[in-house]
SEFI-200136 format. One record per residue (C-alpha): residue in three letters; x, y negated, z. Coordinates in steps of 0.001 Angstrom, whole numbers, plus 524288, in hexadecimal, padded with zeros to 5 digits. Example, Ala and Ser with C-alpha at 12.3 -4.5 7.8 and 13.67 -1.06 7.14 Angstrom:
BEGIN
{r->ALA px->8300C py->81194 pz->81E78};
{r->SER px->83566 py->80424 pz->81BE4};
end
This chain:
BEGIN
{r->MET px->5A45C py->7FB69 pz->4FB4F};
{r->THR px->5A312 py->7F230 pz->4F1AC};
{r->GLU px->59811 py->7F645 pz->4E80E};
{r->SER px->59E2A py->7F6A5 pz->4DA02};
{r->PRO px->59912 py->7ECC4 pz->4D032};
{r->ARG px->58DDD py->7F0AF pz->4C67C};
{r->LEU px->591E4 py->7F341 pz->4B96A};
{r->ARG px->5894D py->7F207 pz->4AD3B};
{r->ARG px->589F5 py->7FBED pz->4A32C};
{r->PRO px->587E5 py->7F6E6 pz->49393};
{r->GLU px->583AD py->8001A pz->4899E};
{r->ARG px->59010 py->807E2 pz->48593};
{r->LYS px->58D3B py->80669 pz->47799};
{r->SER px->58A54 py->7F96D pz->46F99};
{r->LYS px->581B0 py->80038 pz->4677C};
{r->ALA px->5784A py->8032C pz->47088};
{r->GLU px->5781E py->7F4D7 pz->474F9};
{r->ALA px->5767B py->7F081 pz->466DD};
{r->LEU px->56B9E py->7F987 pz->465F4};
{r->LYS px->56609 py->7F3FC pz->47229};
{r->VAL px->56528 py->7E65D pz->46A5B};
{r->TRP px->56254 py->7E9C3 pz->45C84};
{r->GLY px->5583C py->7F519 pz->4608F};
{r->PRO px->54CF0 py->7ED5A pz->4660E};
{r->LEU px->54F03 py->7E33C pz->45C0E};
{r->LEU px->54EB7 py->7EC45 pz->44FA6};
{r->ALA px->5442B py->7F359 pz->456BD};
{r->ILE px->53C6F py->7E64B pz->45707};
{r->ALA px->53EF6 py->7E458 pz->44859};
{r->ALA px->53BB1 py->7F2F8 pz->4456E};
{r->ILE px->52E8A py->7F08E pz->44B0A};
{r->GLY px->52D49 py->7E398 pz->443D2};
{r->PHE px->53061 py->7EAFB pz->4374F};
{r->GLY px->526D9 py->7F5DD pz->4388F};
{r->ILE px->51B63 py->7EC72 pz->43B24};
{r->ALA px->51F60 py->7E636 pz->42ED8};
{r->ILE px->51F5A py->7F383 pz->428BF};
{r->THR px->50FEF py->7F689 pz->42C20};
{r->LYS px->50DE2 py->7E995 pz->42485};
{r->LEU px->513DD py->7EFAE pz->417A5};
{r->GLU px->50D29 py->7F1B3 pz->40C9E};
{r->PRO px->5087A py->80006 pz->40B0E};
{r->PRO px->510A9 py->80975 pz->40256};
{r->PRO px->50C9A py->80B4A pz->3F4BC};
{r->PRO px->5037F py->817B8 pz->3F11D};
{r->ARG px->50A90 py->824F1 pz->3ECC6};
{r->ASN px->4FFAA py->82609 pz->3E289};
{r->LEU px->4F6DC py->81F0C pz->3D8D6};
{r->LYS px->4ECE6 py->8216B pz->3CEBF};
{r->ILE px->4ED0E py->81E9F pz->3C0E0};
{r->ALA px->4E2A3 py->81D8E pz->3B653};
{r->ALA px->4E8F3 py->821CD pz->3AB52};
{r->GLY px->4DFE0 py->825B6 pz->39E2A};
{r->ALA px->4DA5D py->83252 pz->39979};
{r->PRO px->4E347 py->83E03 pz->39A1F};
{r->GLY px->4E9CA py->83EB1 pz->38C7F};
{r->GLY px->4EC60 py->82FA0 pz->38B3E};
{r->ALA px->4F811 py->82889 pz->38AE3};
{r->TYR px->4F280 py->820EE pz->39828};
{r->HIS px->4F1C7 py->82DDE pz->3A007};
{r->ALA px->5000A py->83462 pz->39A2E};
{r->TYR px->50658 py->82750 pz->39E9D};
{r->ALA px->500EA py->82872 pz->3AC6B};
{r->GLU px->5057A py->835A3 pz->3AE71};
{r->ARG px->512AD py->8333E pz->3AA7A};
{r->TYR px->51196 py->826E7 pz->3B500};
{r->ARG px->50D15 py->83113 pz->3BDA6};
{r->ASP px->51857 py->83C22 pz->3BC37};
{r->ILE px->5226F py->83059 pz->3BDBB};
{r->LEU px->51C35 py->82AEC pz->3C90E};
{r->ALA px->51CF9 py->83788 pz->3CFDE};
{r->ARG px->52C0A py->837C0 pz->3CF71};
{r->ASP px->52AC8 py->82BE9 pz->3DA61};
{r->GLY px->5209F py->835EF pz->3E20A};
{r->PHE px->515FE py->82C5F pz->3DC21};
{r->GLU px->5084F py->832E1 pz->3D915};
{r->LEU px->4FFE3 py->82C97 pz->3CB6C};
{r->GLU px->4F395 py->833D6 pz->3CC19};
{r->VAL px->4EDC9 py->83217 pz->3BBA0};
{r->ILE px->4E0AA py->82F79 pz->3BAEE};
{r->ALA px->4DA18 py->83229 pz->3ACD8};
{r->THR px->4D18F py->82929 pz->3A88C};
{r->SER px->4C99D py->8267F pz->39BF1};
{r->GLY px->4D335 py->81AC5 pz->39886};
{r->SER px->4D76B py->80C2B pz->39C92};
{r->LEU px->4C9CB py->8080B pz->3A102};
{r->ASP px->4C858 py->8123F pz->3A98F};
{r->ASN px->4D623 py->810A2 pz->3AF2A};
{r->LEU px->4D1E6 py->80260 pz->3B0AD};
{r->GLN px->4C53D py->805DC pz->3B8C9};
{r->LEU px->4CCF7 py->80F7D pz->3C083};
{r->LEU px->4D5F2 py->80595 pz->3C498};
{r->GLN px->4CC70 py->7FB54 pz->3C753};
{r->ASP px->4C5DE py->8051F pz->3D0B9};
{r->GLY px->4D15D py->80780 pz->3D878};
{r->ASP px->4D114 py->81640 pz->3D385};
{r->VAL px->4DEA1 py->814D1 pz->3CFBF};
{r->SER px->4EAFE py->80B86 pz->3CFB8};
{r->LEU px->4EF64 py->80C65 pz->3C2C2};
{r->ALA px->4E9D3 py->80CA3 pz->3B580};
{r->MET px->4EEE0 py->80C1E pz->3A85F};
{r->LEU px->4E598 py->80197 pz->39FE2};
{r->GLN px->4E734 py->7FFD8 pz->3927F};
{r->GLY px->4E9A7 py->7F1A8 pz->38D06};
{r->GLY px->4DD71 py->7EA5F pz->38B66};
{r->ILE px->4D3C8 py->7F0FD pz->395F8};
{r->ARG px->4D51D py->7E55E pz->39F23};
{r->SER px->4CF81 py->7DCAD pz->3950C};
{r->HIS px->4C55A py->7E59C pz->38F7D};
{r->VAL px->4C101 py->7E781 pz->39F1D};
{r->ASP px->4C0DB py->7D9B8 pz->3A04A};
{r->HIS px->4B9C7 py->7D6DF pz->39429};
{r->LEU px->4AE96 py->7E056 pz->3994D};
{r->SER px->4AE88 py->7DA8D pz->3A6F7};
{r->GLY px->4ABDA py->7CD65 pz->3A086};
{r->ALA px->4B855 py->7C762 pz->39FAE};
{r->THR px->4BF1B py->7C0BC pz->3939F};
{r->GLN px->4C947 py->7C7F2 pz->38C5D};
{r->GLY px->4D754 py->7C25B pz->390E5};
{r->SER px->4D318 py->7BA1F pz->39F4E};
{r->LYS px->4D07D py->7C125 pz->3AB47};
{r->ALA px->4C4F0 py->7C9C1 pz->3B06A};
{r->LYS px->4B9E3 py->7C1C3 pz->3B6AC};
{r->PRO px->4BC6C py->7C4D8 pz->3C755};
{r->GLY px->4B558 py->7D0F6 pz->3C902};
{r->ALA px->4B486 py->7D5E2 pz->3BCDB};
{r->ASN px->4BDC8 py->7DF08 pz->3BDEC};
{r->SER px->4C891 py->7E434 pz->3C66E};
{r->ALA px->4D496 py->7DE2A pz->3BEBD};
{r->THR px->4D7A6 py->7D8C1 pz->3CA3B};
{r->GLU px->4DB7E py->7E473 pz->3D0A9};
{r->LEU px->4E492 py->7E8FC pz->3C710};
{r->GLU px->4F247 py->7E64F pz->3C29C};
{r->SER px->4F9F6 py->7EAE7 pz->3B7CE};
{r->ILE px->507B3 py->7F2CE pz->3BB40};
{r->ALA px->50DEA py->7F1EF pz->3AB83};
{r->SER px->508C7 py->7F218 pz->39E87};
{r->LEU px->50E15 py->80138 pz->399DB};
{r->PHE px->50C69 py->80309 pz->38A6D};
{r->PHE px->50622 py->7FFD8 pz->37E05};
{r->GLU px->4F9CA py->80607 pz->37AC8};
{r->PRO px->4F6B9 py->805F1 pz->36BF3};
{r->VAL px->4EB32 py->80475 pz->36604};
{r->TRP px->4EBED py->81111 pz->35DB2};
{r->VAL px->4E09F py->811C8 pz->351F2};
{r->PHE px->4E1A4 py->81EDD pz->34D26};
{r->HIS px->4D82C py->82262 pz->34041};
{r->ARG px->4D5A5 py->82ADD pz->33690};
{r->ALA px->4DFCE py->829C7 pz->32B15};
{r->ASP px->4D645 py->82B7C pz->32112};
{r->GLN px->4CE7F py->81EF3 pz->325CF};
{r->PRO px->4D8C5 py->814CF pz->325DD};
{r->ILE px->4D691 py->807C7 pz->32BBB};
{r->GLU px->4DBF7 py->7FAAD pz->32B29};
{r->LEU px->4D50E py->7F442 pz->33712};
{r->LEU px->4CE6C py->7F76B pz->34348};
{r->SER px->4C258 py->7F275 pz->33D23};
{r->ASP px->4C432 py->7FE6D pz->331DA};
{r->LEU px->4BF5F py->8057D pz->33D18};
{r->ALA px->4B06B py->80178 pz->33C8D};
{r->GLY px->4A817 py->80E60 pz->339AC};
{r->ARG px->4B2CE py->817CE pz->34074};
{r->SER px->4B1FB py->82112 pz->34A8D};
{r->ILE px->4BC4C py->81D26 pz->35472};
{r->ALA px->4C169 py->8227B pz->36225};
{r->VAL px->4C215 py->816F3 pz->36BC0};
{r->GLY px->4C5D4 py->81D77 pz->37758};
{r->PRO px->4BC23 py->82203 pz->38275};
{r->PRO px->4B646 py->81901 pz->38B5B};
{r->GLY px->4BD6A py->8133A pz->397DD};
{r->SER px->4CA63 py->81414 pz->38F13};
{r->GLY px->4D36A py->808D9 pz->38AA7};
{r->ILE px->4D39B py->80EED pz->37C6E};
{r->ARG px->4C33D py->80CBF pz->37B02};
{r->VAL px->4C5B0 py->7FD58 pz->380CC};
{r->LEU px->4D063 py->7FA63 pz->376D2};
{r->ALA px->4CBC9 py->800D6 pz->36A0F};
{r->THR px->4BFA5 py->7FC8F pz->36CCD};
{r->GLN px->4C47D py->7EE81 pz->36E0A};
{r->LEU px->4CC25 py->7F034 pz->361FD};
{r->LEU px->4C1D4 py->7F416 pz->359DE};
{r->ALA px->4B8D4 py->7EA45 pz->35E23};
{r->ASP px->4C295 py->7DF94 pz->358B9};
{r->ASN px->4C04B py->7E709 pz->34C2A};
{r->GLY px->4B26A py->7E6B0 pz->34C29};
{r->ILE px->4B045 py->7F524 pz->34FFA};
{r->ASP px->4A805 py->7FA3A pz->35A7C};
{r->GLU px->49E87 py->804FB pz->35D17};
{r->SER px->49532 py->7FFEF pz->35571};
{r->THR px->49F2C py->8002C pz->34849};
{r->ALA px->4A6AE py->80C49 pz->34ADD};
{r->GLU px->4A59D py->818B5 pz->352C0};
{r->PHE px->4ABCC py->81934 pz->36023};
{r->HIS px->4B077 py->8252A pz->366F0};
{r->ALA px->4B463 py->82651 pz->37595};
{r->LEU px->4BF00 py->830C0 pz->373FB};
{r->SER px->4CBEC py->832B8 pz->37BDE};
{r->SER px->4D80F py->82FB9 pz->374EE};
{r->LEU px->4DB08 py->83F3C pz->37416};
{r->ALA px->4CCC8 py->84026 pz->36F88};
{r->ALA px->4CD3A py->835F2 pz->3662E};
{r->ALA px->4DADB py->839C4 pz->35FDC};
{r->THR px->4D41B py->8468C pz->35E14};
{r->ALA px->4C7D6 py->8424B pz->35834};
{r->LEU px->4D0A0 py->83B58 pz->34F09};
{r->GLU px->4D7CE py->8461F pz->349C9};
{r->ASP px->4CBF1 py->84E14 pz->3488E};
{r->GLY px->4C61B py->842E1 pz->34173};
{r->SER px->4BB11 py->8420A pz->34A14};
{r->ILE px->4BC8B py->8331A pz->34B77};
{r->ASP px->4C32E py->8294D pz->34104};
{r->VAL px->4CB36 py->820D2 pz->34AF6};
{r->ALA px->4D043 py->821D9 pz->35857};
{r->ILE px->4D574 py->815E4 pz->36027};
{r->PHE px->4DF90 py->819C0 pz->36BB0};
{r->VAL px->4E6F3 py->81100 pz->37562};
{r->SER px->4F235 py->816C9 pz->379D6};
{r->SER px->50101 py->8168C pz->379C3};
{r->THR px->509BB py->81D3A pz->37010};
{r->GLU px->50C15 py->82922 pz->3788C};
{r->ALA px->4FF2D py->82E2E pz->3771B};
{r->ALA px->4FE73 py->83B30 pz->370EE};
{r->TYR px->4F21B py->83A4A pz->36885};
{r->VAL px->4F867 py->82DFD pz->36217};
{r->LYS px->5035D py->83531 pz->35EF7};
{r->ARG px->4FBA2 py->84032 pz->35B03};
{r->LEU px->4F285 py->838B0 pz->35106};
{r->ILE px->4FD78 py->82FDA pz->34C14};
{r->GLY px->505A1 py->83B68 pz->34614};
{r->ARG px->4F820 py->83FE4 pz->33E19};
{r->ASP px->4F56A py->83ECA pz->33036};
{r->ASP px->4E7F0 py->83DD3 pz->32FA1};
{r->ILE px->4E8AB py->83214 pz->339CC};
{r->GLU px->4ED0D py->824AB pz->33961};
{r->LEU px->4F0AC py->819D8 pz->344A6};
{r->PHE px->4EA9F py->80D33 pz->340EF};
{r->SER px->4F483 py->8005A pz->34037};
{r->VAL px->4EF8C py->7F410 pz->34683};
{r->ARG px->4F0F7 py->7E829 pz->33B85};
{r->ARG px->4EB8B py->7DE7E pz->345F1};
{r->SER px->4F1E1 py->7E179 pz->3528D};
{r->LEU px->4F55D py->7D1A5 pz->356B0};
{r->ALA px->4E6B7 py->7CF43 pz->35444};
{r->TYR px->4E350 py->7DA2D pz->35C91};
{r->ARG px->4ED62 py->7D512 pz->3671E};
{r->LYS px->4E604 py->7C808 pz->36652};
{r->ASN px->4D8C7 py->7CD95 pz->36883};
{r->HIS px->4DE46 py->7D669 pz->372FD};
{r->PRO px->4EAA6 py->7D0B1 pz->37B0C};
{r->PHE px->4EE39 py->7DD5B pz->381CD};
{r->LEU px->4F1C4 py->7E1ED pz->373EA};
{r->SER px->4FD8F py->7E45B pz->36DB7};
{r->PRO px->50265 py->7E5F3 pz->35FAE};
{r->VAL px->50CC7 py->7F116 pz->360C6};
{r->LEU px->513CF py->7F9D5 pz->353D7};
{r->LEU px->5132A py->80826 pz->3536C};
{r->GLY px->520EF py->80A86 pz->34B57};
{r->GLN px->520E7 py->813F3 pz->3407F};
{r->GLY px->52577 py->82353 pz->345D9};
{r->VAL px->52785 py->81CA9 pz->355A8};
{r->LEU px->51C83 py->827D8 pz->35978};
{r->ASP px->522D8 py->831C5 pz->35342};
{r->ILE px->52F9D py->82E4E pz->348D7};
{r->ASP px->5318D py->83BF3 pz->344E4};
{r->ARG px->521B2 py->83D53 pz->33FB8};
{r->ASN px->52229 py->82D1F pz->33CC4};
{r->LEU px->5171C py->82B36 pz->344EA};
{r->PRO px->51220 py->82151 pz->34379};
{r->PRO px->514A8 py->8202D pz->333D6};
{r->ASN px->51307 py->81140 pz->33436};
{r->ASP px->51569 py->805DD pz->33D1B};
{r->VAL px->506E3 py->80458 pz->3443D};
{r->THR px->5030D py->7F7A9 pz->34AA6};
{r->LEU px->4FA50 py->7FB33 pz->357AB};
{r->VAL px->4F3FF py->7F208 pz->3610F};
{r->ALA px->4F7A2 py->7F6A5 pz->37065};
{r->ALA px->4F370 py->7F373 pz->37DDE};
{r->ALA px->4FD75 py->7F5CC pz->3890D};
{r->ALA px->4F799 py->7FECB pz->39334};
{r->SER px->4FA23 py->7FA94 pz->3A09B};
{r->LEU px->4FCAD py->801E4 pz->3AEAA};
{r->VAL px->4F15F py->7F86C pz->3B81E};
{r->ALA px->4F1F5 py->7FB22 pz->3C67B};
{r->ARG px->4E8FA py->7F5BC pz->3D190};
{r->THR px->4ED61 py->7EBFC pz->3D74A};
{r->GLU px->4F05A py->7F119 pz->3E3FB};
{r->LEU px->4F9B2 py->7FAA8 pz->3DED0};
{r->HIS px->504DE py->7FAE9 pz->3E8F8};
{r->HIS px->50F84 py->7F321 pz->3E321};
{r->ALA px->519CE py->7FC94 pz->3E693};
{r->LEU px->51440 py->8068E pz->3DBC8};
{r->VAL px->51678 py->7FCC2 pz->3D04B};
{r->PRO px->525E3 py->7FF0D pz->3CE22};
{r->LEU px->52281 py->80E77 pz->3CFC8};
{r->LEU px->51759 py->80E3D pz->3C410};
{r->LEU px->51F87 py->802DA pz->3BBD5};
{r->GLY px->52C8B py->80D3D pz->3BD2B};
{r->ALA px->522B0 py->8193F pz->3B770};
{r->LEU px->51C9D py->81064 pz->3AD4E};
{r->THR px->5290A py->80C34 pz->3A7B1};
{r->GLU px->52E78 py->81997 pz->3A74E};
{r->VAL px->52352 py->81EAA pz->39F9C};
{r->HIS px->520B6 py->810C8 pz->396BE};
{r->GLY px->52CD6 py->80B90 pz->396AD};
{r->GLY px->536AF py->80BB9 pz->38A81};
{r->THR px->533E9 py->80B61 pz->37B2C};
{r->ASP px->52582 py->80A2E pz->377F9};
{r->LEU px->52276 py->81130 pz->36A33};
{r->LEU px->51B87 py->803FD pz->3672D};
{r->HIS px->523BB py->7F7F5 pz->36179};
{r->SER px->5223C py->7EF9A pz->36AFC};
{r->SER px->52A12 py->7E69E pz->37471};
{r->GLN px->52316 py->7EA92 pz->37FBB};
{r->SER px->52912 py->7F255 pz->389C7};
{r->PHE px->521A8 py->7F998 pz->39518};
{r->PRO px->51BA7 py->7F9B6 pz->39F3B};
{r->ALA px->51A6D py->7EA84 pz->39DB9};
{r->ILE px->514B4 py->7DF1B pz->3A339};
{r->ASP px->50D4B py->7DB31 pz->3961C};
{r->PHE px->50123 py->7DE5E pz->39202};
{r->VAL px->4FAD5 py->7E143 pz->39F70};
{r->GLU px->4ED3F py->7DD4D pz->3A143};
{r->TYR px->4ECA6 py->7DE9C pz->3B19E};
{r->PRO px->4F64C py->7D66F pz->3B866};
{r->LEU px->502C6 py->7DB26 pz->3BAC2};
{r->LYS px->506BD py->7DF52 pz->3C70E};
{r->ALA px->511E5 py->7D6DF pz->3CD10};
{r->GLU px->51B52 py->7E371 pz->3D0FC};
{r->ALA px->517ED py->7E8B2 pz->3C31F};
{r->GLU px->51C62 py->7DBC6 pz->3BD6B};
{r->HIS px->5287F py->7D9F4 pz->3C4B3};
{r->HIS px->52BA7 py->7E93D pz->3C225};
{r->LEU px->52A1E py->7E686 pz->3B39B};
{r->ILE px->53060 py->7DA42 pz->3B1FD};
{r->HIS px->53CA6 py->7DC86 pz->3BB5A};
{r->GLY px->53DF9 py->7EB2B pz->3BCAF};
{r->PRO px->53C49 py->7F3F4 pz->3C78F};
{r->SER px->5427D py->7EEC9 pz->3D542};
{r->LEU px->54E42 py->7F46C pz->3D986};
{r->LEU px->5479E py->7FC0E pz->3E419};
{r->HIS px->53EB7 py->8051C pz->3D98D};
{r->ARG px->54BDA py->803CD pz->3CFE6};
{r->TYR px->554D2 py->80BF6 pz->3D966};
{r->LEU px->54BAA py->8127D pz->3E497};
{r->SER px->5406D py->81B95 pz->3E2B5};
{r->PHE px->5326A py->816C4 pz->3E3BF};
{r->ARG px->530D2 py->81A2D pz->3F136};
{r->ALA px->53D11 py->814E2 pz->3F5C8};
{r->ALA px->53A3F py->807D7 pz->3EDD0};
{r->THR px->52B3E py->8065A pz->3F1ED};
{r->VAL px->5308C py->808CB pz->401A0};
{r->ILE px->53C40 py->7FDA8 pz->40091};
{r->ASP px->53293 py->7F497 pz->3F8BD};
{r->ARG px->528A2 py->7F53D pz->40332};
{r->LEU px->5315D py->7F40C pz->40DE2};
{r->LYS px->5395C py->7E67C pz->40871};
{r->ILE px->52E1B py->7DF40 pz->40A6B};
{r->LEU px->530D1 py->7E29D pz->41AB6};
{r->LEU px->53F1A py->7DBEF pz->41856};
{r->LEU px->53B24 py->7CF63 pz->41B87};
{r->PRO px->534BC py->7D2EE pz->4279C};
{r->LEU px->53FF3 py->7DBF5 pz->42C7D};
{r->ILE px->54AAF py->7D11C pz->42915};
{r->THR px->54120 py->7C906 pz->431CE};
{r->LEU px->5417B py->7D31C pz->43D36};
{r->LEU px->55007 py->7D629 pz->43C6E};
{r->ILE px->554C2 py->7C6FE pz->43C9D};
{r->PRO px->55242 py->7C414 pz->4492A};
{r->VAL px->556CE py->7D283 pz->44DE0};
{r->PHE px->56375 py->7CF75 pz->4474C};
{r->LYS px->56467 py->7C18C pz->44D35};
{r->THR px->56154 py->7C5CB pz->45B78};
{r->ALA px->5663A py->7D30D pz->45BE8};
{r->PRO px->576A2 py->7CD9B pz->45AE1};
{r->PRO px->575CB py->7C3A9 pz->465D3};
{r->ILE px->56E02 py->7CD51 pz->46F56};
{r->TYR px->57681 py->7D76E pz->46C55};
{r->ARG px->5828A py->7CE2A pz->46F47};
{r->TRP px->57CC4 py->7C8BC pz->47C18};
{r->ARG px->57A42 py->7D8BE pz->47EFE};
{r->ILE px->587B4 py->7DB97 pz->47DC6};
{r->ARG px->58D6E py->7CDBC pz->483DC};
{r->SER px->58502 py->7D06B pz->48FF1};
{r->LYS px->589F4 py->7DD53 pz->492A2};
{r->ILE px->5990A py->7D85A pz->4910E};
{r->TYR px->59514 py->7CD01 pz->49A04};
{r->ARG px->58E02 py->7D5BB pz->4A48D};
{r->TRP px->59B2A py->7DD33 pz->4A611};
{r->TYR px->5A269 py->7CFD2 pz->4A6AB};
{r->GLU px->59813 py->7CD25 pz->4B1D5};
{r->ASP px->59D76 py->7D9F2 pz->4B808};
{r->LEU px->5AAD1 py->7D5FF pz->4B5C2};
{r->ARG px->5A953 py->7C81C pz->4BC05};
{r->TRP px->5A4E4 py->7D06A pz->4C8C5};
{r->ALA px->5B049 py->7D768 pz->4C9E6};
{r->ASP px->5B99B py->7CBE9 pz->4C584};
{r->GLU px->5B343 py->7C587 pz->4D381};
{r->VAL px->5B93D py->7CD87 pz->4DB4E};
{r->LEU px->5C6D0 py->7C74D pz->4D653};
{r->HIS px->5C3C7 py->7BA3C pz->4DB92};
{r->ARG px->5C0A3 py->7BD5B pz->4EAAE};
{r->PRO px->5C55A py->7C715 pz->4F5BB};
{r->ALA px->5C272 py->7D475 pz->4F31F};
{r->THR px->5C3D6 py->7E04E pz->4FA08};
{r->THR px->5CA31 py->7EDA3 pz->4F3CA};
{r->GLU px->5BD36 py->7F33F pz->4F31E};
{r->GLU px->5B72B py->7E7FB pz->4E9CA};
{r->ILE px->5C330 py->7E6A1 pz->4E17F};
{r->ALA px->5C23B py->7F5C1 pz->4DE1D};
{r->ALA px->5B478 py->7F679 pz->4DB97};
{r->HIS px->5B3FA py->7E8ED pz->4D214};
{r->ARG px->5C1C1 py->7EFC3 pz->4CAEA};
{r->GLU px->5B9B3 py->7FDB9 pz->4CA18};
{r->ALA px->5AE55 py->7F58F pz->4C497};
{r->VAL px->5B703 py->7EF35 pz->4BB8D};
{r->ARG px->5BC3E py->7FBCB pz->4B703};
{r->GLN px->5ADD9 py->800B2 pz->4B570};
{r->LEU px->5AB70 py->7F479 pz->4ACF0};
{r->GLU px->5B733 py->7F788 pz->4A52E};
{r->ARG px->5B29B py->80533 pz->4A324};
{r->GLU px->5A4FD py->80269 pz->49FA1};
{r->VAL px->5A9A0 py->7F70D pz->4961E};
{r->ALA px->5B3E8 py->800D6 pz->48F37};
{r->GLN px->5A926 py->80AC4 pz->48C7D};
{r->VAL px->5A032 py->7FF73 pz->48550};
{r->SER px->59E80 py->7FDEB pz->47664};
{r->VAL px->59EBE py->7F0D8 pz->471E0};
{r->PRO px->59BD7 py->7EB58 pz->46562};
{r->LEU px->5A7E8 py->7E555 pz->45EC0};
{r->SER px->5A491 py->7D7AF pz->45EC2};
{r->TYR px->5A47F py->7D88A pz->46C7B};
{r->MET px->5B0EE py->7DE81 pz->46F0D};
{r->ASP px->5B783 py->7D14D pz->473C1};
{r->GLU px->5AE93 py->7CFE7 pz->47E78};
{r->TYR px->5B047 py->7DE94 pz->4815D};
{r->TYR px->5BECD py->7DE27 pz->480D8};
{r->SER px->5BF74 py->7D178 pz->48A51};
{r->LEU px->5B616 py->7D8F8 pz->494CC};
{r->ARG px->5BF6A py->7E2E1 pz->49503};
{r->VAL px->5CA49 py->7DAD2 pz->495C1};
{r->HIS px->5C3A8 py->7D4DC pz->4A21F};
{r->LEU px->5C067 py->7DEE6 pz->4A76C};
{r->GLN px->5CE89 py->7E411 pz->4A74B};
{r->LEU px->5D3BC py->7D793 pz->4ACCA};
{r->ILE px->5C947 py->7D72D pz->4B7C0};
{r->ARG px->5CCBB py->7E629 pz->4BB74};
{r->SER px->5DBDF py->7E2ED pz->4BB29};
{r->LYS px->5D8DD py->7D724 pz->4C4AC};
{r->LEU px->5D09E py->7DF87 pz->4CD39};
{r->GLU px->5DC8B py->7EA9E pz->4CDAA};
{r->GLN px->5E5A7 py->7DFC0 pz->4D344};
{r->ARG px->5DC6D py->7D8E9 pz->4DCF5};
{r->VAL px->5E2B0 py->7DBB1 pz->4E9E3};
{r->PRO px->5D620 py->7DE0E pz->4F325};
{r->VAL px->5D46A py->7D3B6 pz->4FE19};
{r->ASP px->5D581 py->7E01F pz->50882};
{r->ALA px->5E171 py->7E3A3 pz->502EA};
{r->ILE px->5E9CA py->7D72E pz->50575};
{r->GLU px->5F13D py->7D493 pz->511FA};
{r->GLY px->5F1BD py->7C63B pz->515EF};
{r->PRO px->5E9B1 py->7B915 pz->51295};
{r->ASP px->5DCD9 py->7BC5C pz->50CE1};
{r->ILE px->5DD6E py->7BA5D pz->4FF21};
{r->THR px->5CEB9 py->7B830 pz->4F8DF};
{r->ASN px->5D2DA py->7B8BF pz->4EA00};
{r->THR px->5DBBE py->7BDB2 pz->4E0C0};
{r->ALA px->5E149 py->7AF5E pz->4DEC8};
{r->ASP px->5E459 py->7AEFF pz->4EE24};
{r->ALA px->5EA8D py->7BC2F pz->4ED1C};
{r->ASP px->5F3A1 py->7B67B pz->4E16B};
{r->ILE px->5F6B6 py->7AC1A pz->4E985};
{r->ALA px->5F9A1 py->7B391 pz->4F615};
{r->ASN px->601FB py->7BC9B pz->4ECD5};
{r->ALA px->60797 py->7B066 pz->4E732};
{r->ASP px->60C3B py->7AB61 pz->4F484};
{r->THR px->611E3 py->7B84C pz->4F817};
{r->THR px->61A4E py->7B9D8 pz->4ED68};
{r->ASN px->61F33 py->7AAC1 pz->4F080};
{r->THR px->621AA py->7AD27 pz->4FD9D};
{r->GLY px->628AE py->7B96E pz->4FA52};
{r->THR px->630ED py->7B30F pz->4F08C};
{r->ALA px->63405 py->7A8A2 pz->4FA24};
{r->ASN px->6397A py->7B060 pz->50499};
{r->THR px->6424F py->7B7DB pz->4F93F};
{r->VAL px->647F1 py->7ABA2 pz->4F5F4};
{r->SER px->6493B py->7A728 pz->505CB};
{r->ARG px->6510F py->7B214 pz->50764};
{r->ALA px->658BA py->7B187 pz->4FC29};
end
């Protein structure tokens, strides 16, 4: 008995076929992407330390507000209490903190002490300025000179012989106060200096222990509002503000308008001209760039808006910084937050921002995949159709040679089985024309096999193929017709 032809069984689902093609290629791309991720920069830290001055001072109060704002995004900011800006700078240079609030003029002072001329860069190795970058200037800090009302002064040179609170060692107050006094010929040989903290100096001035107290602080300082409301204490109005700016470029003349601190009590009672330095937030250069938008968001929330000082400057700003501005901070301050940080949380924006640099390698990996996979997929689909045609051609060969009943029956059953197999196959729409063409051809061959007369069932001459059988049938028909005509 003739063996039935072997039938190939293609995949029943086109999705499985597609997976066989796309799966390995996408796996290769995923492996390459995973290798690229290992080269990705580490995520930003979840906590930082900031040097923020003495408790009760403006720096410390602002730092605590930053801490509370950042905590909303799950970020921990540890506030470190110090004596002032000089201590802040030292901690920052030593790497004990990542951020520090610095008073304007501190770098100039440190560079001067280290042997650099004012207004030029420090000598290489003289300090750690190259390791520091500014995030932004934050607010103006006026120089407040309060004195006893019964001891009026016209110029700072009138303070000779007075007892003056100039701030504790390590504070920015002491640095700036001694500079301004030195411009007027006042030093420890011509006046009595007291190293008092701001709160202690305010108390000493109130009880008459000292004659003058110099502060460098924002308008938000509680002791400033307290002293300016007393009748026995007066605030000195600077008459030579432009001269001080010439000697100290980091200073800016500002106007404290009448009544701006308390309009009901009319504080101050008159317009007062002050000179002010701009406080800045400074960071070490290794500060993760992804933290810059987060920090600037907190700075804007605290320092943005209306300033009590009559000034056209808005904060946080790129102006008045003494250390080079961090590139990410400059872009943020000029162009605003990026689209990611504008609409997404810090965590989400950070993850996307880190992964976007992988976009180029990902595209590089996926382009070959998308260019290679479709031709391979087409080849695999068509190869299955072509293999079915191979079986169909095998069945078709029996129509052109002598065949027994068993052979024809076996081929007919094979074609029927092929039809059943093909009918159960899912083919993509783009290949339906070839699919239906195959089914039509299967039906055609099966129909011919059903009409095929086996050689062992024919009586008479040996008919070796379908064509001979057709000729014999034609001759028989013609002969029958001729006999009918002759009888007629």
